[in-house]
Residue, then its C-alpha position, 0 to 999 in steps of 0.5 A: x180712439x186708438x187705431x191698431x196698426x194694419x198688421x194687427x188687423x184681420x182684414x188685411x191678412x185675409x186679403x193677402x191670404x187669397x192671392x198667396x193661396x192661389x200661387x201655392x195651388x198653382x205651384x202644386x198644379x205645375x208640380x203634379x203636371x210635371x210628375x205625371x206626363x200624359x201618354x196620349x200626347x204624341x210629339x211626332x204626329x206626322x211620322x205617327x200618321x205615316x205609321x198608321x197608314x202602314x198599319x192599315x195595310x196590315x189590317x187590309x191584308x188580314x181582310x184579304x186572307x179572310x181572317x176572323x175570330x174572337x178572344x176569350x179572357x178568363x182570369x190570367x188566360x187568353x184564348x184566341x179562336x180564329x177560323x181555320x186557315x192553313x196560312x196560320x203558324x204555330x204562334x200569334x203575337x198579342x199586343x195589349x194596349x191600355x187606353x191611357x197608361x202606356x206603362x201598362x202595355x205588354x205583349x204575349x205570345x199565344x201558342x197553338x192549341x188545336x186546329x184554330x185555337x191559340x192560348x197564352x198566359x197573361x202577366x196579371x188579371x186585367x181590368x178596365x178598357x183595353x185594345x188588343x192587336x193580334x198578329x202573326x209573328x212576322x206581323x204580316x197581318x193584324x186583327x184588333x179588338x177594343x173591350x172593357x174588362x171584366x168581359x163575360x162574352x167572347x170579344x170579336x176581332x175585326x180588321 
């Protein structure tokens, strides 16, 4: 009986291929991980926590001014409707923050159009889950909303 050498048999190559495939897949996973850094991880979490406390004071300021309202999004237009308040200026700052992809975040300025309405153009039609922060141009107060687009109803702004 003639025995083939090990490198000409099927079973050793099958057993060798399993760990080789695992190593290649691990290298591919590390490559993907390094190419797409997560935006949700914050390095300076203590400093971020202190900044969050400062932001909460701005929401309390909006509550003390009795500000409330809603937002309508239609196509690439955004309409902010705030209760009439003599302290409002002629412009509002709108910060759109995507939940997971920081590169999609943007800011627009809404201009007054009537007594309590502010209108702005969006750079593109939005979809997915977003957070909106509405503030005056001096950022003395802030209102916020979280919503999923496309939305068919008015989105309520809160403190």
